[in-house]
C-alpha positions as a Markdown table, in Angstrom:
| # | Residue | x | y | z |
|---|---|---|---|---|
| 1 | Unk | 42.3 | 193.0 | 24.2 |
| 2 | Unk | 44.2 | 193.8 | 27.4 |
| 3 | Unk | 46.1 | 191.1 | 29.3 |
| 4 | Unk | 46.6 | 191.3 | 33.0 |
| 5 | Unk | 50.0 | 189.8 | 33.8 |
| 6 | Unk | 50.4 | 190.4 | 37.6 |
| 7 | Unk | 48.1 | 190.4 | 40.6 |
| 8 | Unk | 49.1 | 194.0 | 41.3 |
| 9 | Unk | 47.9 | 195.0 | 37.8 |
| 10 | Unk | 44.5 | 193.3 | 38.5 |
| 11 | Unk | 44.3 | 195.0 | 41.9 |
| 12 | Unk | 45.0 | 198.4 | 40.2 |
| 13 | Unk | 42.3 | 197.7 | 37.6 |
| 14 | Unk | 39.7 | 196.9 | 40.3 |
| 15 | Unk | 40.7 | 200.0 | 42.2 |
| 16 | Unk | 40.5 | 202.3 | 39.1 |
| 17 | Unk | 37.5 | 200.9 | 37.2 |
| 18 | Unk | 34.2 | 202.8 | 37.6 |
| 19 | Unk | 32.1 | 199.9 | 36.3 |
| 20 | Unk | 31.5 | 196.7 | 38.3 |
| 21 | Unk | 34.0 | 194.1 | 37.2 |
| 22 | Unk | 33.4 | 190.3 | 37.2 |
| 23 | Unk | 35.6 | 187.3 | 36.7 |
| 24 | Unk | 34.5 | 184.5 | 34.4 |
| 25 | Unk | 36.5 | 181.3 | 33.9 |
| 26 | Unk | 36.1 | 180.3 | 30.3 |
| 27 | Unk | 37.8 | 178.2 | 27.6 |
| 28 | Unk | 36.0 | 180.2 | 24.9 |
| 29 | Unk | 35.1 | 183.7 | 26.0 |
| 30 | Unk | 33.9 | 184.7 | 22.5 |
| 31 | Unk | 31.4 | 181.8 | 22.4 |
| 32 | Unk | 30.2 | 182.7 | 25.9 |
| 33 | Unk | 29.7 | 186.3 | 25.1 |
| 34 | Unk | 27.9 | 185.4 | 21.9 |
| 35 | Unk | 25.5 | 183.0 | 23.6 |
| 36 | Unk | 25.2 | 185.1 | 26.7 |
| 37 | Unk | 24.0 | 182.1 | 28.8 |
| 38 | Unk | 25.4 | 179.7 | 31.3 |
| 39 | Unk | 24.0 | 176.2 | 32.1 |
| 40 | Unk | 23.1 | 175.0 | 35.6 |
| 41 | Unk | 25.3 | 171.9 | 35.8 |
| 42 | Unk | 22.8 | 170.1 | 38.1 |
| 43 | Unk | 19.6 | 170.5 | 36.1 |
| 44 | Unk | 20.9 | 171.5 | 32.7 |
| 45 | Unk | 18.7 | 174.6 | 32.7 |
| 46 | Unk | 19.9 | 177.6 | 30.6 |
| 47 | Unk | 20.5 | 180.6 | 32.9 |
| 48 | Unk | 19.6 | 184.1 | 31.7 |
| 49 | Unk | 23.2 | 185.3 | 31.8 |
| 50 | Unk | 26.8 | 184.3 | 32.2 |
| 51 | Unk | 27.8 | 183.1 | 35.6 |
| 52 | Unk | 30.7 | 185.1 | 37.0 |
| 53 | Unk | 32.0 | 186.4 | 40.4 |
| 54 | Unk | 32.2 | 190.0 | 41.3 |
| 55 | Unk | 35.4 | 191.8 | 42.1 |
| 56 | Unk | 33.7 | 194.7 | 43.9 |
| 57 | Unk | 34.8 | 194.9 | 47.5 |
| 58 | Unk | 32.0 | 194.4 | 50.0 |
| 59 | Unk | 31.6 | 197.0 | 52.8 |
| 60 | Unk | 32.2 | 194.3 | 55.5 |
| 61 | Unk | 35.7 | 193.8 | 54.2 |
| 62 | Unk | 36.4 | 197.3 | 55.6 |
| 63 | Unk | 40.0 | 198.5 | 55.2 |
| 64 | Unk | 41.5 | 195.0 | 54.8 |
| 65 | Unk | 43.9 | 194.3 | 51.9 |
| 66 | Unk | 42.5 | 194.8 | 48.5 |
| 67 | Unk | 45.2 | 192.4 | 47.2 |
| 68 | Unk | 43.9 | 189.6 | 49.5 |
| 69 | Unk | 40.3 | 190.3 | 48.4 |
| 70 | Unk | 41.1 | 190.1 | 44.7 |
| 71 | Unk | 43.3 | 187.0 | 45.3 |
| 72 | Unk | 40.4 | 185.3 | 47.0 |
| 73 | Unk | 38.0 | 186.1 | 44.2 |
| 74 | Unk | 40.3 | 184.4 | 41.7 |
| 75 | Unk | 41.1 | 181.5 | 44.1 |
| 76 | Unk | 37.5 | 180.6 | 45.1 |
| 77 | Unk | 36.6 | 179.5 | 41.6 |
| 78 | Unk | 39.9 | 178.2 | 40.3 |
| 79 | Unk | 38.5 | 174.6 | 40.3 |
| 80 | Unk | 36.7 | 175.7 | 37.1 |
| 81 | Unk | 40.0 | 175.2 | 35.2 |
| 82 | Unk | 39.7 | 171.5 | 35.7 |
| 83 | Unk | 35.9 | 171.3 | 35.4 |
| 84 | Unk | 35.7 | 173.3 | 32.1 |
| 85 | Unk | 38.8 | 171.7 | 30.5 |
| 86 | Unk | 41.9 | 172.7 | 28.7 |
| 87 | Unk | 42.4 | 176.3 | 27.8 |
| 88 | Unk | 40.1 | 177.6 | 30.6 |
| 89 | Unk | 41.3 | 180.8 | 32.1 |
| 90 | Unk | 39.9 | 183.8 | 33.9 |
| 91 | Unk | 38.6 | 186.9 | 32.1 |
| 92 | Unk | 37.5 | 190.3 | 33.4 |
| 93 | Unk | 34.0 | 191.1 | 32.2 |
| 94 | Unk | 31.7 | 194.1 | 32.5 |
| 95 | Unk | 28.0 | 193.8 | 31.9 |
| 96 | Unk | 24.6 | 194.2 | 33.5 |
| 97 | Unk | 23.8 | 192.0 | 36.5 |
| 98 | Unk | 20.5 | 190.3 | 35.6 |
| 99 | Unk | 20.0 | 187.8 | 38.5 |
| 100 | Unk | 21.7 | 185.2 | 40.5 |
| 101 | Unk | 22.6 | 181.6 | 39.6 |
| 102 | Unk | 22.0 | 178.5 | 41.7 |
| 103 | Unk | 25.2 | 179.1 | 43.7 |
| 104 | Unk | 24.1 | 182.7 | 44.3 |
| 105 | Unk | 26.7 | 183.9 | 41.8 |
| 106 | Unk | 25.9 | 187.0 | 39.7 |
| 107 | Unk | 24.5 | 186.4 | 36.2 |
| 108 | Unk | 25.8 | 188.9 | 33.6 |
| 109 | Unk | 24.0 | 189.9 | 30.4 |
| 110 | Unk | 25.3 | 192.1 | 27.6 |
| 111 | Unk | 28.8 | 191.2 | 28.8 |
| 112 | Unk | 32.0 | 192.5 | 27.3 |
| 113 | Unk | 35.4 | 191.1 | 28.0 |
| 114 | Unk | 37.9 | 193.8 | 29.1 |
| 115 | Unk | 40.9 | 191.7 | 29.7 |
| 116 | Unk | 42.3 | 188.2 | 29.9 |
| 117 | Unk | 43.9 | 187.3 | 33.2 |
| 118 | Unk | 47.2 | 185.4 | 32.8 |
| 119 | Unk | 47.4 | 182.2 | 34.7 |
| 120 | Unk | 50.5 | 183.6 | 36.4 |
| 121 | Unk | 48.1 | 186.0 | 38.2 |
| 122 | Unk | 46.2 | 183.0 | 39.5 |
| 123 | Unk | 49.4 | 181.5 | 40.8 |
| 124 | Unk | 50.2 | 184.7 | 42.6 |
| 125 | Unk | 46.7 | 184.6 | 44.1 |
| 126 | Unk | 47.3 | 181.1 | 45.2 |
| 127 | Unk | 50.4 | 182.1 | 47.0 |
| 128 | Unk | 48.6 | 185.0 | 48.8 |
| 129 | Unk | 45.9 | 182.6 | 50.0 |
| 130 | Unk | 48.4 | 179.9 | 51.0 |
| 131 | Unk | 50.3 | 182.5 | 53.2 |
| 132 | Unk | 47.1 | 183.3 | 55.2 |
| 133 | Unk | 47.0 | 181.8 | 58.7 |
| 134 | Unk | 43.8 | 179.7 | 58.1 |
| 135 | Unk | 43.2 | 176.9 | 55.7 |
| 136 | Unk | 41.0 | 178.7 | 53.2 |
| 137 | Unk | 40.0 | 176.0 | 50.7 |
| 138 | Unk | 38.2 | 176.7 | 47.5 |
| 139 | Unk | 34.5 | 176.5 | 46.7 |
| 140 | Unk | 34.7 | 173.2 | 44.8 |
| 141 | Unk | 32.2 | 170.7 | 46.1 |
| 142 | Unk | 32.8 | 166.9 | 46.0 |
């Protein structure tokens, strides 16, 4: 399996891949892909796919930096490292989008992991976000 070691490698992958790419934070990607489901943390309901976040650039982003876009997509859900426990890291997945989860995140079925994203890439993403003029903040709710 491929391993993405730098933010620039991840940006290149997003730019060159023809299939929609998704990031999933997981401590056991093999288990996730085997079960193919996520759980809604609030209700405990099994969701019909794996929750992930898309890497595809939205039209409204226009010609802004792809590097910043990709950094944000990693940064927004980084709190899952703590929530899901030791060994949790980001993975690039491809698969069929089969719906939306309770946070409006894409749910992916028939997923396949293309690459593991090294945690150093996340640290680079953090640095990109920290250098922005606004206080971005993550999506973690307290």
